[in-house]
N, C-alpha and C positions, 0 to 999 in steps of 0.2 A: 387607508386609515388603519393605525394600529389598534389591536384589541384593547390596549391600555389607554386609548385616547379619552380625554375628559371633556364633558359638555356641561354648560350651565344653561338651565331652562328658566326663564322669567315670565311670569304672568301677573296681571293685576288682580286686585281684591274683587273687581267687578266680574271676574271669571266665576266666582262662587256666588255672588249676589248680583243677578243681572238686573237692569233697570226696571224691567216689567214685573219683577218678583217682590214678594214681601220679605223674602230671606228666611223662611222657615227652616227648620233643621233638615227636613226631607229635601227641600229644594237645594240647599248646600251640599248635601251628600250627593245628589244626582250631579251637580256641577263639579264636585270633587272628583267623581268617578270619570267625567269627561277629561278632566286635567290629567288623571292618572294615566289614561290611555297614551297621552303624549309622552309622558315619562317613560312608560314601558317600551314604547317605540324606540326611544333612544337606547334603552337597556338592551333591547334585541338586536340593535345595530352594533353592539359592542362597546358603547360608551360607559364610562363611569360618570354618574349624573349627580349634579347639585341642583336642587330646586329652590328658586328664589320667588317668593309670592308677595303681592302688594297687600294692602289692608285698608284702602280708602273707605268703603262703606262700613267695614267692621270697626275701625277706630272711631268713626262717626257715631256708631252706636254706643261705643264705650263713653263717649262724651255725652250722649243723651242719658245714660245711666248716671253719669255724674250729676247732670242737671236735675233729673227727677228724684234723686236720692239724696240730694245736698242738705236737706233738713234733717236727715237721719244718720247719715254716715259721711266722713270727710271725703271730698272729691280726690280722685287719684291724679297725679300730674301726668303730662302727656307721655313722658318716657315709660312710665309704668302702664299706661293704656296701650302702648305699642308692644310692650312685653306680653300683655294679656292676650293680644290678638296673635302674636307668634305662637303662643300655646294652644289656643282654640283652633286656629287655622291649621297649624301643624298637626294636631290630632286628626282632623278630618282628612287632610291629604295623606298622612302616613297610613291610616286605616285603609283607604281606597286604593293607594299604590300597592300596599301589601296584597290586597285581595286581588287586584289586576295581575300581579306578578304570579300569584298562585294559580290564577286561571290559565296562565300561559306556561305553567311548569318551570317558572324561574325561581331558583332558591336564593333569595337574597333578603337581607335585613334592610329595614327602613328606619333611619334615625333622625329626630328632630334636634337641632342645635339651637339653644337659645343664644342669640348672637349679638354681641356688643360691637358697635362700630364708632371708632374714634372720629371726632369732628373738631374743627377749630372754633373755640367759643368767640373768636373775632372775626369769623366768617362774615363776609358782607351780607349774607342772607339775614342775619340778626338785626341789622339796621332797617331793612325793609322787608318784613315778612310778606310772603306772597302766595303761600301754598293753602288753598282752602280745605278745610276739613270740617266734618260734622254736619249738623242739620242746618236748615234755613230758620232764621228768626225774624220776628217783626222788628221794626225800627226801635220801638220803645224797649223791647226786651234786649236787643243788642246793645243799646246805650247803657242799660242797667248793669249788663254784664261787664262792660268796660269801665265802670266806675270802681275805683279802689283796688283794681286787679291788673295784672300784666296781661291783658287779653286784647287782642287787636281784632276788629270786625270791618268788613267791607261789604258794600252792596254788590250783589252778584246778579247782573243781568236782568234787573227788575224782578227777580224771583224772591227777593228777601236779602237778609244779611247773613254772613257766614263768617266763622272765626277763620283767620289766616295765621299760619305759623311759619317760622323760618324753615327753609329746606336747604341746609348747608351741604357741602361737598363731603363725601366720605373720604377719610384719609388712610385708615387702616381698619382691618377686620381683626379684632382681638382674639377671636376663636379660630383663627385660620389653621393653627397646627392641629387642633382637634378635627377640623373638617378634612384635612389632608390625611390624618391617620385612619378616619373612617373610610374614606375612599379607597385607601390602600387595602383595607379589610373588606372590600367589595360591598360596603353599604351604599344604599341610595340615600343621600343626605339632603335634608330640608333645612335651609340656613338663610340668614339675612331676611327674614320675614318682616314685611313692611318697611324694607330698606335697612332694617337693623335697629337696635335700641341705641339712640345717640348718647354718647358719653364724651366727656372732656376731662383733662387733667387740671385740677384746681391748684392754686399757688402752694398748697402744701404737698403737692404730688400725688393726691388721691384721686382716684376715678370718681366722678359724679355724674349722675343722669342729667340730660339736658332737654328742655321743653322744645322739641323741634320734631320734624318728620323728614327722614332722608328719602330721596327718590330711589325706588327700588331698581330702576334700570341702571342708574349709576353704580348702586351696590353691586348688582349682578355683574357689571362690567369690571369693577375692581376685583371682585372675587374670581372672575374667569382669568384675569390677569395674573393673580397671585397664584393660582394653581396651574397655571400654564395650560389652560383649556385650549382645545382646537376649534370648538364651536360655542358660539353664544346664540341661543335662540330666544327671541322676544316675541312672545304671544300677545296680540292685541284684538281689537274688535273688527279689523278689516283684514281681508285676505292677503293683500300686498300694498306695497307703497305706490303712490301715484304722484306724478308731476302735473302741475296745472290742474290740481284737483278741483272738480266741480265746474270746469269750463268745457267748451265744446272740443278743445284740443287736449283733454285730460289723456294721460298715457300711463300704463302700468310699468313699473320697473321690475324686470324679471332678474336678470344678472347685471350687476353694476360693480365697477372698480372704485377703489377708495378716491382717487382723484376726481372722477366725474361726480361722485356723490358729494364731495367737498364743494364742488362748484354749485350744485343745486342748493346746498346749505347756505352758501354765501349770497346767493341771489334771493334768499328769502322764501324758498319753496315750501318749507316745513315750519308751521307756526309753533311757537314755544308751548302753547296750550293743547296741542294735539299730537301730531306725529314727530314734532321736532325732538323731544328728549330721546325717543327710541332711535331715530336716525342717527343722532349724534353719538349715542352709546354704541351703536353698531359700528360706526366709523371709528370711533376711539379704539375699540377692540381690535379691529384689523390693522390699524395703523401702529398699534403696540405689539404686533406679532401674531395675533390670532389668525387662524386660517379662514374661517367662514363665520359670517353673522347672518342669521335668518330672521326676517320679520313676516309674520303671517298670523293667521287666526289658528285657534285650537282646532277647529273643524278641518282645516286644510294642512295640519302640520304634517302628517304622514306623507301626504302628497308632495309637501315642500321638500321633505328629506329626499324624496325621490325625483327632485328637479321638476316637478309638475305643477307647482304652484309656489305662491309667496314671492318674496324679494330676497335675493341671495347677494350679499355684500363680500367682496374678496379684495385683497390687495390688488391683484390683477386679474382680468378676466381672460381666460385662454379660449381657444376655439374647440376644446374637447366636446364631444357629444354629450348631451344631457342623459342621465340614466333613464328617466321616464319609465321606470318599472311599475308593476302594478303595486296597489297599496300593500304594505307589509303584513296586515292582517285585517280581517273583517271588523268593521266598525258598527256597533249597534245603534239603532235609531232610539229616539226617546221612548216610544211605545215598548220596545224590546227591554230597554233599561228598566221600566216600571215592572214589566213581568218578571224580570230577573230579581229585582229587589223584593218583590213579594213572594 
């Protein structure tokens, strides 16, 4: 690998607010510190790094603020909510990545780019919104919100009603030149947060915001393709990808080539609501010329870089021995994190 190689690291908004947490500022700082270790691991390996984060729980909170304050201030549209989460999550990540770099004696700047992503306003996603966002509502409240407004609600697995929004495919990252310039200047770049702020071109040729949420894995893949990244790393809640998941013949995928992975996708192994988008993003990346796509958890990321964990997707799988080296640096446990923070 060249010392100038680039990598895109993507993780979900749930990495900062876990399901069992209330999402306090302290909890999110601790989670951001864990995410920062994965970023610094890549930096220490010699990569120029772009970080793409999700915003599912966070944009949901923005919608709750809209709801609770609607009698006092006008609600913000979805694109503005996405922009808000880019700023708040970007601040947390930039702070903790900078701190982690300093701890390891790495002199690099960390820069957050408010990122606009061009979409097609005639994308099929606008005909049938499917991406759930925000809190759960009772049936009567959901019906009230749908009256007289362009709001779509669906019942979600008996847990209540949720708003669904279009999730169009990203076509172009409008800030790509700025991102490339910052990478060339050795910055760690945080970009495409929440999949990017969705924008379209109106009949007058003006850019306008769009009420939608772009899938962050798709944006990460597009960004990786545009900068010519060698690696795309997708962090998720599980340590690696499985076939026949949940069955007695369940099997973990360690190294897999693009053709074999395509076969598993075509056979329906990866549902759209779970691992499907990440597997498809990894496949698209390597088929478009990327060297390696990794799918693993934040906890196993260092080991995955050392070929000791995770799922590694390549155009072709050779018989070269795995590195299986020791972790690149010691990882603190949660108790140590608390002591360090205090």
